[in-house]
N, C-alpha and C positions, 0 to 999 in steps of 0.2 A: 379768483376763488381759492380759498384755503383748502389744502389737501391733507389727508391723513398721512403722517410720516411713515407709518407702518406699511402703507401700500406703495411706497415709492420703489421704483426699480433700482437695480444696482448700477453704480457708475464707478469710474476710476477713482474718484475722490474717496470712496468708501475703503479702498485699499490703502490710500495715502494717509487718511485721518481716521482710523478706526477707533481712536480714543476720544474723538470729539462727539458731542451730542447733536443729533439732528433736531434743531430747535423749531424751524418753520419750513413749510413747503407751500408754495403758491403757484397755481396755474396762471400764466401770464396771458393777457389779452393780445396775443401775437400768434398768428397762424400763417402757414405758408408751405412752400415746397422744401424739399430736402436741401437745396442749395442756399436757403435764405438764413441760415444761422449767423453768418457774418453780419447781416443786416440787423439781427436782434442784438448782437454785441454793440453795434454802433448806436442803436436806440438806447440801450441801457446806459451807455457811457455819456449820453447827452441829457439824461433826466436831471431836473432840479425840482425841489419841493418848496420853492420860496415865493411863489406868486399865484395869483388867480384862485381857483378852487382848491389849491393845495396850501392855502395860507395857514391853516391850523397846523398842518404837518410841518410847514416851514418854520413856524414859531417854535415848535417842539425841537426841531433840529438845531435852531439857533440857541435855544435854552440849553440843550445838551453841550453844545460847543462852549457856551459861557461857563457852565459848571465845570467842564473839563479844564478850562483855563484857570478858574479859581482854585480848584483842588489839585491841579497838576496831573490829571489823569492821562493827558495826551502829550505831555512834555517829553522830548527825547531824553531817555535815560539809559543810553547804550542800547544794546539789542536785548530785549527781555526774552528769556527762554520760554518755549511753549510750556504751559503749566504741566508739571509732572513729567517733563521730558527734558532732554539736554539741548535740543536744537533751538535756534532762535527763529527759524523760518521753516515752513513745511517744504520749501524748495529743496532742503537737504534730504527729504524722503523720496523725491521723485525718481522713478525708474528711468533708465537711460533713454527710452523712446519719448519721454515727455520733457526732458531737460531742454531748455531753450525754446520750447514750442510756443511760448507766449510772446516772444520778442517780435516787435512790429505788428502786434495783433490789433492795433487801434486803441481807441479810448477805453479806459477802464472806469468802473464805478468810483465815484469820489471817495478818496481816502484809502482805497484798496490797492494792494500791490499784486500784479499778475503772477500766477503760479504756473499754469499750463493751459494749453488749448488744443482741442482736437476738432474734427469736423462736426461733432455733435455735443460737445461740452466744453466749458471753460470755468476755471476756478481762480479766485483772487483772495488774498488774505489781508486782515487788518489786526494789529496788535497794539494794545495800550495797557494801562494799569488796572483795567477792570476785566478785560477778556482778551482771548485770542480767538478770532472768528474767521470763517471762510464763507464767501458768497459763491455759490455754485449755480451756473446757468446751464440748462440742458435743452436740447432740441429733440422733443419726444415724438416718436412716430405713433400717431393715434389711429391711423388707418393707412393702407398702402399708399405711399406718396403724399400723405397729409400729416403735417407736423405742427406741434404747438410748443411754445416756450414754457419753461418751468424754472422757478427760482427757489433754491434751497439755502438755508443758513445753518452752518455747523458752528458750534460754540464750545469753548473750554473756559469757564470762568476762572479768575485769579482769586482763589481763596474766598473768604467770607464777603469781602467787598464786592467781588464779581458776582457771587451768588445773589447777594442782596440787590445789586444793580439790575441783574436780569429779571428778578422777581418784580422789582418796582416798575420797570419800563414795559412789562408784558402787556398790560391793558392798553397803553398808549400805542404800542406797535400794532396790535391787532385791530384796534378800533379807529385809529387815525392815520398812522404813518403808512401801513401797507395798503389800505384802501385808496389813499391819495396816490401812492406809487402806482397802483394798478390803473387808475384813471390816466395818469401821465403816460404810462407805457402805451395804453390803448390809443391815446391821442397821437403820440409820436409814431406809432406803428402805422396808423391810418394815413398819416401825412408824409410818410417816407417816399422817396422816389422808387418807382417800381415798374415792372412790366405787367403783363396780364395778372389780375388779382386771382389768387388761389381761392378755391371754394372753402367757405368757413367750416370749421369742425362742428359736428353735432354736439 
């Protein structure tokens, strides 16, 4: 389910990337106890969109990769600075208590570099010639002892190219890619090794 960004709670990423726009927020079909956030990270790191019911989304991802190769959007070009800033990575902004917290944290989502991890949230970044973006995963307490996953995407476009790119892909993200991702997450979460199943959220 897509959520209203205005209603999202405050997280550490909001302190680290206040100049980024909160582009999308989705409630993930993953529910459990307080201790199951690492399981969510493992599930998110295992997701692919290239087969089965996600075929349309997989084709879009493949098309984006092909376009990136043709136009050089994803080619290494040194370390691009964060748009409008001097740092090449948001890791330079991390406070002392978060530095190194993502080391050995397990699989990350494809293409993203880990930034930090706590017991309730994790952030990873991606940078190319169109955007600098952050994928933020949170384990949100919905009721006492009952948690649900949440995915948020923060973005800073690179000039007119990035702005046009984000505008062009918006309908494909919302109508095809994210719904396919939600299905994959739900399937992987249901299939994960687990102990007694937590009660579903209302």
